[in-house]
N, C-alpha and C positions, 0 to 999 in steps of 0.2 A: 169984408174984413173978418167976419166971423168964421168964414170958411178957412182962412189962413190960420187962424188960431186953432181950429180943430185939427188942421193938418200938422201944425207944429206940435200939438199935444200928442197926436198919434205917432209922429216921428220920434218924439222924445220917449214915449212909453214903449215903443218897439225897439229903440236902440239900446235902452238899458238892459233888458233881458238878453239881447243879442251880445252885448259886451260881456255880460255875466256868463253867458253860454260859451263865448270864446275863451274867457279866462278859465272856465271850468274844463274846457277841452284841452287847453294847454297844460293845466295842472294834472288832469288825468293822463295825458300823454307822458308827462314827466314821471309820474308815479309808475306808469306801465313800463317805461324805459328802465327805471331804477330796479323794478321788480324783475324784468327780463335779464338785466345785467347780474342781479343777485343770483338768479336761477342758473345762468350760464357759468358763473364762477363756482357755484356749488357743484355743478355737474363736472366741471373740469377737475376740481379737487377730488371728487369721487372717482373719476376716471383714473387719476394718478394713483389714488389709494388702491383702487381695484388692480391696476397694473402692478403695483408693488406687492400686493397680496398674492397675485398670480406668480410673480417671480419668486417670492418666498416659498410658496407652495411647491413650485418646481424644484427649488433647491432642496427642500426637505424630502421631496419624493426621490430625487437623485441620490441623496445621502442614504435614505432607507433602502433603495435598490442596491446601492454599493455594499451596504452592510449585509443585506440578504445574499448578495452574490458571494461575498467573502465567506459567510457561514456555509453556503452551499459547497464552495470549493473546499473548505476545511472539512466538512462532513464527508465529501466524496473521496478525498485523497488522504487526509491525515488520520481520520478515525479508523479506516480499515488497516492502515499500517500499524497503528497502536494495538489493535486487537489481534493482529497476526503475530506480533512479537510476544504476546502473553500466552 
């Protein structure tokens, strides 16, 4: 009879930390998943922001190249004609 009581006490004392460990594992898994989701959303927003920044940079670069090309054409053709008339 005493042996059964000891077994019950051992089983009870071992099951409580196991249950606590299982709850902690589920809780840590939940926090990990939420953190991973948060990081994923942040990276997707950063990627979209990076893509829009690249698109803006390309547009500004194209505009600057167009202005430089117009100035080059103007200086190559229009300025010599004006100086030759004077």
